[in-house]
N, C-alpha and C positions, 0 to 999 in steps of 0.2 A: 392439420399443419403443425409441425414441430415447434415447441416453445423455444424462444430465445433465452439466453442467459447473459446478464450483464454482471461481470465480476469486478468489484472495486477493490483496489488497494486501500488501506486505511490511512497510514501516515502520509500526509501531503496531498491526499485526494479527498478524503472525508474529513480529516482532522488537521488543524494547523499546529503541528507538533515539532517542527524543525528546531526552533530555538530551545524548546524544553529538552529535546534529545541531546543537542550540543551541550547544554548546561550539565546534563547528567554525566556525560563522558568527561567533561572538563573538571567536574567535581572530583572524580576519581583521579584525574591528573594531579590536581592540587594535593589530594590526600596522600598519594603514593609516589609523587615526584616523577611521573612519566616524562620523558624528554620531549615528546611531540605535543601537538595541540590540534584539536578538531575545530575546523572553521567551515563556514558556509561555502567558501571558495573551494576548499578541498573536497567537500561532499559533492559539489557540482561536477567533479571530474571522475568520480568513482564509477567503474563499469557496473558494479553491483553494490548497492548501498546496504551493507550488512553490518552486524555488530563486529564480526571478525575484521572486516575492512576498516572500520572506525578504530578498533583497537590497534590495528597496524599503523594508522596515522599517528596514534599516540606513542608509538614505539614499543608496543606490547606484542610479543611473539605469539604465534598461533598456539604454541605449546603452553604458554603461561596464561592465556586469556581466561581459562576456566577458573583461575584463582579469583577473578573479579566479576565473573558473569552473574553470580547470584546477587551481589550487591547492586550491580547495574540494573538487573531486571526489576529489583524492588523499586528503584528510583524511576525507571521507565514506566512501570505500571501505575505508580502514583501520578506521574506526569500525564499518562494517557487519560486518567480520570478528569484531569483539569484542562486538557487540551480543548480549544474552541473548535466546534464543528463549523465548517465553512458555511456561510450563508448560501442558501440555494440547494444544498445537498438534499435536504428533506423533500423539497419539491421534486427533484429528480427521482429520488427513491419512490415517492408516491406515483409519479408518472409511469415508471417502469412497472409497478404493480398493477396499475389501472390498465396498462396495455396488455396484460396477461402474460408478460415475460417473467422469468425468474430473476431474483436479485440475490447475489452472493457477495461475500467479502473474503478476500485472501490476504492475510496480514501476517507480519512477523511478530506482532503483539500476541499476547495470550487471548484466546477467544473469549474467555470470561471477562477480561478487562474491557474488551471492545463492547461486549454485550451490555456491561454495566454503564459505559459512557453513552451508548445509544439509548439506553433506558432513561438516563438523566435528560436526554434531549427529546424524549418522546418518540423515538424512531425504532425501538427495539423489536416491535412486532412486524416490521417490514421485510428484513432479510429472510430469505428462505433457507440460507445456509451460511455459516461462518466457519472458515478454516483458519486456525491460528498457529502459533508456535508450538502448541501442544499436540499438533498433528505432524507426524514425521514426514520428511521429504522436502525437496526444494520447491520453488514456486511453480515450475512447470508441472511437477508431479502432483502438486496440490490442485492445480487447474484441471488436470486430467481426473483427479479424484472427484472434484465438484461436478464435472461433466458426467462422470459415471453415476454419481449419487443422484443427479437430477435427470438422468437419461437423456442427455442432449448431445447433439453432433457438434464437432469443432466449428463447422461453418455457421452454426447458430450461436456461437459463443464469442463474447467481446470482453477482452481484458483491458481495464482502464487503470493506468498507472502514471506515476510522475517520475520514474527513474528508468535508466537504460535497462537495468535488470528486469523490471516489470515488462518491458516491451520484448526483450530478447527471450525471456522465459515464456511469455504469452505466445510468441511466434513458435517457439519450440513445441509447445503443446498443441499447436495447430489452430489456435484461436485468432480472431481478428484483434488488432491492437489499436488502442486509443491512448495517446499521450496527452497529459495536461501539463501546462507550463507554469501554473500558479503554485506548484508544490515545491519539491526539494531540488529539482534540476531544471535548468533553463532550456529554452527552445533550441539553442544551438547544440547543446549536449544531446538532447533527445532526437534531433534530426539526424544525428550521426548513426543511429540504429534503425532508421527508416520505418517508423510506425506508419500504419495505414492512414491514420487520422491524427491531427494535432489540434488541440483546443487551447486557446490562450486565456479564455475566461469561463466562468461557470455558465454564463448564458450560452456560449458556443457549445459547451458540453451538453447542456440541456437540449438544444436544438438538434444536435447530432444523435443523441440517444433517442429522442422523440422520433426522428426520421427512421432510425434503424430498428426501433422496437415495433414499428408498424409496417415494415416491409414484408 
């Protein structure tokens, strides 16, 4: 029987990092006098929660964002190390591994930063594969890369995310999609892109992953 893959987004699914990310962008706003502001309400409505989209909310053009990206990434990487790992994620990770399924992470963060944070939480040995910002491609291309790397079929792959982009990119790659509402975007926003499954709590996610990992 083919092994299943559960691919987790990092920010908002594994780590509670929303406030820290908003703080990083707004620190740049104060330093450089950008006209816009990044808020939770604005992030809730973004079709794709990306650095480029966030810069756009601050009033920074796509042509100019490269002027600030290095400084932003330094702050975000520092924040990623400090971000709290959601209670219950470790239990879900271990359950996936015990079921015989693959565990992967697809993140806009640097893979090294994520590995370091997981190591601090005692979870670094559990993921089979981590794909981060240091791997080229958009999220759907990275999902396809993970499936190829782990020799898995799309029908055996589940993308778990907290944003519209996670769901649409997961579907584009042919994976099953699971949306969680405890992260960066709320249920109403996520429902608009029709994920196959929606979990409002960590316990609901655990029950669903347990069910799908053993089918």
